[in-house]
Each structure stands twice: as structure tokens, then as C-alpha cells.
Backbone as CSV, one residue per row, in Angstrom:
resi,resn,N_x,N_y,N_z,CA_x,CA_y,CA_z,C_x,C_y,C_z
1,VAL,56.220,131.272,65.812,55.309,132.264,65.657,55.941,133.472,66.002
2,LYS,56.241,134.804,65.378,56.696,136.167,66.209,56.169,137.191,65.393
3,LEU,55.438,137.975,66.083,54.735,139.313,65.698,55.581,140.416,65.948
4,VAL,56.757,141.400,65.787,57.129,142.476,66.813,56.847,143.521,66.125
5,GLU,55.972,144.139,66.813,55.665,145.722,66.840,56.968,146.597,67.156
6,SER,57.131,148.085,66.212,57.995,148.711,66.761,57.760,150.370,66.281
7,GLY,58.409,150.838,66.184,58.175,152.613,65.616,57.330,153.300,66.607
8,GLY,56.727,152.886,68.001,56.089,153.489,68.729,56.735,154.931,69.570
9,GLY,56.532,155.646,70.218,57.254,156.530,71.163,56.233,158.203,71.518
10,LEU,56.931,159.054,71.852,56.283,160.131,72.141,56.595,160.986,70.865
11,VAL,55.364,161.753,70.463,54.944,162.797,69.530,54.063,163.699,69.733
12,GLN,54.162,164.907,69.366,53.633,166.158,69.799,52.633,166.043,68.726
13,PRO,50.983,166.547,69.376,50.144,166.939,68.430,50.050,167.362,67.136
14,GLY,49.793,166.772,65.716,49.757,167.267,64.483,51.173,166.358,64.111
15,GLY,51.902,165.294,65.098,53.111,164.966,64.403,52.319,163.392,63.752
16,SER,53.793,162.787,63.356,53.653,161.466,62.371,54.451,160.257,63.173
17,LEU,53.917,159.064,62.969,54.528,158.189,63.259,54.313,157.000,62.674
18,ARG,55.332,155.708,62.078,55.342,154.872,61.510,56.062,153.622,62.476
19,LEU,54.468,152.640,62.420,54.533,151.780,63.141,54.977,150.525,62.009
20,SER,55.922,149.472,62.702,55.855,148.253,61.638,56.057,146.759,62.599
21,CYS,55.592,146.060,61.867,55.274,144.829,62.748,55.950,143.318,61.599
22,ALA,56.826,142.969,62.119,57.609,142.238,61.710,57.477,140.749,62.226
23,THR,57.240,140.190,61.248,56.892,138.696,61.504,57.468,137.389,60.922
24,SER,57.200,135.981,61.412,57.995,135.281,61.242,57.069,134.026,61.688
25,GLY,57.391,132.686,61.100,56.845,131.750,61.355,55.650,130.808,60.599
26,PHE,54.979,131.652,59.966,53.781,131.586,59.204,53.377,132.275,57.808
27,PRO,52.725,131.316,56.872,52.705,132.006,55.547,52.314,133.118,55.407
28,PHE,53.027,134.088,55.465,52.440,135.546,55.704,51.487,135.938,54.089
29,THR,51.669,135.608,53.094,50.831,135.848,52.270,49.511,135.125,52.106
30,SER,49.347,134.688,53.261,47.988,134.095,53.410,47.514,134.310,54.502
31,TYR,47.563,135.859,54.826,46.982,136.100,56.082,46.670,137.561,56.061
32,HIS,45.450,137.949,56.460,44.738,139.093,56.493,45.540,139.695,57.668
33,LEU,45.764,141.087,57.666,46.449,141.933,58.618,45.701,142.919,59.116
34,ARG,45.572,143.524,60.520,45.320,144.304,61.156,45.993,144.984,62.043
35,TRP,45.437,146.138,62.503,46.270,146.972,63.687,45.217,147.536,64.304
36,TYR,45.042,146.855,65.625,44.447,147.499,66.652,44.888,148.101,67.441
37,ARG,44.230,148.899,68.451,44.692,149.946,69.599,43.955,150.034,71.114
38,GLN,44.572,149.919,72.279,43.842,149.728,72.864,44.332,151.263,74.274
39,ALA,43.605,152.029,74.440,43.841,152.882,75.464,43.754,152.413,76.786
40,PRO,44.217,152.943,78.079,43.883,152.683,79.314,42.574,153.062,79.645
41,GLY,42.134,152.110,79.911,40.711,151.497,80.571,39.447,151.722,79.519
42,LYS,40.290,151.755,78.136,39.453,151.013,77.262,39.273,149.624,76.335
43,GLU,38.498,149.257,75.453,38.671,147.941,75.071,39.199,148.192,73.840
44,ARG,39.700,147.242,73.369,40.348,147.267,72.459,40.011,147.552,71.074
45,GLU,40.561,148.727,70.247,39.936,149.056,68.956,40.494,149.013,67.828
46,PHE,39.654,148.169,66.515,40.111,148.415,65.413,40.666,149.422,64.625
47,VAL,41.412,149.204,64.093,42.583,150.747,63.560,42.413,150.815,61.835
48,ALA,42.787,149.331,61.478,43.040,149.440,59.981,43.343,148.085,59.482
49,ASN,42.995,147.598,58.629,42.656,146.042,57.673,43.373,146.373,56.607
50,ILE,44.395,144.988,56.106,44.302,144.838,54.691,44.774,143.467,54.401
51,ASP,44.130,143.658,53.127,44.234,142.048,52.753,45.090,141.127,52.310
52,THR,45.066,139.834,51.517,46.573,139.454,51.696,47.461,139.735,50.593
53,THR,46.405,140.239,49.596,47.419,140.764,48.250,47.608,142.463,48.509
54,GLY,47.142,143.133,49.697,47.458,144.642,49.836,46.684,145.497,48.691
55,ASP,45.444,144.797,48.009,44.927,145.862,47.380,43.188,146.224,48.071
56,TYR,43.168,145.872,49.008,41.949,146.175,49.843,42.428,146.242,51.265
57,THR,42.017,147.828,51.782,42.071,148.256,52.811,41.133,148.979,53.344
58,ASN,40.764,149.151,55.187,39.775,149.573,55.281,39.884,150.093,56.719
59,TYR,39.349,151.316,57.096,39.523,152.008,58.296,38.250,152.245,58.978
60,PRO,38.219,152.443,60.135,36.814,152.931,60.989,37.055,154.670,60.966
61,ASP,36.071,155.246,60.965,35.991,156.813,60.653,37.003,157.617,61.891
62,SER,37.272,156.855,63.007,38.452,157.558,63.786,39.947,158.076,63.277
63,VAL,40.329,157.063,62.268,41.517,157.134,61.500,41.459,157.455,60.026
64,LYS,40.473,157.136,59.356,40.719,157.582,57.925,40.642,158.727,57.786
65,GLY,41.684,158.864,56.762,42.208,159.836,56.188,43.364,159.967,56.584
66,ARG,43.674,159.911,57.783,45.381,159.926,58.589,46.251,159.238,58.499
67,PHE,45.600,157.569,58.768,46.244,156.706,59.051,46.580,155.894,58.013
68,THR,47.530,154.963,57.165,47.706,154.431,56.075,48.123,152.651,56.547
69,ILE,47.826,151.921,56.224,48.387,150.621,56.566,48.379,149.908,55.076
70,SER,49.838,149.162,55.119,50.527,148.771,54.006,51.363,147.068,54.600
71,ARG,51.489,146.660,53.443,52.452,145.286,53.407,53.368,144.963,52.725
72,ASP,54.625,144.770,53.210,55.610,144.281,51.770,55.796,142.544,52.317
73,ASN,55.196,142.162,51.238,55.313,140.778,51.276,56.397,139.980,51.408
74,ALA,57.152,140.989,50.233,58.713,140.255,50.664,59.653,140.243,52.074
75,LYS,58.832,141.186,52.735,59.769,141.564,53.907,58.744,140.943,55.260
76,ASN,57.587,140.329,54.559,56.800,139.583,56.092,56.454,141.170,57.075
77,THR,56.373,141.743,56.414,56.672,142.972,57.572,54.880,143.933,56.523
78,VAL,54.399,144.155,57.847,53.015,145.313,57.808,53.246,146.573,58.495
79,TYR,52.925,147.503,57.816,52.973,148.888,58.450,52.062,149.623,58.924
80,LEU,52.199,150.715,59.712,50.567,151.607,60.076,51.437,153.057,59.649
81,GLN,51.333,154.038,58.968,51.772,155.289,58.808,50.318,156.277,59.200
82,MET,50.865,156.926,60.186,50.012,157.733,61.137,49.915,158.927,61.025
83,ASN,49.358,159.648,60.558,49.318,161.409,60.560,48.406,162.004,61.391
84,SER,48.655,163.536,61.105,47.812,164.262,61.864,47.279,164.030,63.644
85,LEU,48.385,162.969,64.150,48.432,162.528,65.327,47.606,163.539,66.176
86,ASN,46.511,163.220,67.208,46.347,163.771,68.136,46.249,163.030,69.655
87,ALA,45.793,163.700,70.717,46.090,163.044,72.015,44.662,161.766,72.021
88,GLU,43.979,161.790,71.244,43.021,160.460,71.441,43.764,159.218,70.779
89,ASP,44.987,159.521,69.819,45.112,158.538,69.370,46.275,157.855,70.128
90,THR,46.643,158.316,71.734,47.361,157.495,72.574,47.010,156.268,72.902
91,ALA,47.678,155.206,72.988,47.321,154.137,73.142,48.756,153.016,72.664
92,VAL,48.464,151.640,73.198,49.414,150.263,72.455,48.649,149.963,71.546
93,TYR,49.351,149.767,70.466,49.084,149.836,69.137,49.647,148.264,68.852
94,TYR,48.782,147.022,68.227,48.880,145.827,68.378,48.642,145.291,66.667
95,CYS,49.767,144.960,66.362,49.489,144.199,65.278,48.674,142.472,65.175
96,ARG,48.203,142.508,64.239,47.091,140.996,64.201,47.509,140.455,63.092
97,ALA,47.441,138.878,62.925,47.284,138.352,61.770,46.667,137.178,61.724
98,ARG,45.773,137.031,60.937,44.515,135.920,60.825,44.677,135.153,59.308
99,ALA,44.478,134.134,59.395,44.765,133.229,58.098,43.692,133.614,57.150
100,MET,43.706,133.379,56.065,42.562,133.692,54.938,41.146,132.773,55.020
101,TRP,41.331,131.642,55.809,40.672,130.562,55.994,39.781,130.786,57.125
102,GLY,40.194,131.935,58.052,40.073,132.167,59.279,40.701,131.727,60.739
103,TYR,41.295,130.161,60.548,41.984,129.993,61.602,43.780,129.434,61.618
104,PRO,44.681,130.132,62.069,44.730,130.658,63.626,44.607,132.038,63.263
105,THR,44.776,132.673,64.669,44.883,134.037,64.698,46.375,134.512,65.694
106,TYR,47.089,135.492,65.185,48.264,135.704,65.654,48.133,137.248,66.119
107,TRP,48.676,137.691,67.632,48.801,138.836,68.042,50.364,138.999,68.118
108,GLY,50.714,140.374,68.241,52.270,140.817,68.682,51.758,141.450,69.872
109,GLN,53.255,141.437,70.578,52.692,142.475,71.941,52.685,143.324,72.217
110,GLY,52.813,144.471,71.294,52.097,145.845,71.261,53.623,146.938,71.530
111,THR,53.056,148.077,70.874,54.001,149.083,71.167,53.347,150.454,71.260
112,GLN,53.769,151.294,72.052,53.167,152.251,72.443,53.490,153.223,72.069
113,VAL,52.295,154.178,71.696,52.288,155.666,71.500,51.495,156.363,72.169
114,THR,52.089,157.618,72.297,52.213,158.396,73.195,52.026,159.717,72.420
115,VAL,50.804,160.899,72.183,50.579,161.864,71.970,50.433,162.968,72.713
116,SER,51.583,163.952,72.914,51.395,164.936,74.108,52.388,165.503,73.595
117,SER,52.043,167.038,74.165,53.051,167.989,73.922,53.672,168.327,75.212
């Protein structure tokens, strides 16, 4: 099983980034997908969720209206489009896959996003 995040980097406040999480080794279409983030000294925080079909998404208030999660079931990849970034978005971003029946759960290794001028 592999989950490989990419697309992180340094961006100025107000800028945008698109994260990708390429997966393999499990039945992608049977897994709900999430993005989480963890800033230094803080607990890991839920950022976005998408169901197996892509029809249902949800976000915490901290990113709602700025972040968009999507999935391409043909490419076994989940994305996170992040707009209007600010310093509080600085964190390591992780993708997570959880089977629709609840187990197992897989995590990626994370990609760093730094928002700074």
C-alpha cells in the first residue's frame, strides 16, 4: 500500500497550492479519503473529507470556502486545492484513506506547506 503526497512548498499569503495524493495497493473506489494537517506543536487537524463517489464533501470552518477536495477514481488520486492561503495554513498535510466498512486505514507520509512572505 502506498499513499504519496506531493505539491507542497512555499507560497505567499493569498496564494494557492494544489496537493495530490497518489495511491496504490488497495481498492481506491471503496475508500473514503481525507486530508489532515499538523502544525508544529499542535495536534493533527481534519481538513477535508470526500466519500467514495466524490458526491459528498465536508470541511471544517477554518478552511470552508477556501479548500476543495476532489478525487479521480481512474487515477487513484485525491487532490486538495487550497486558495487564499494564510500563515495559519502552514503545516504538514497528510492524506488518509479509510475503507468504507471502517477498516483498515492508511496514511501518507505528508507534504510540507509553508505560507510566508
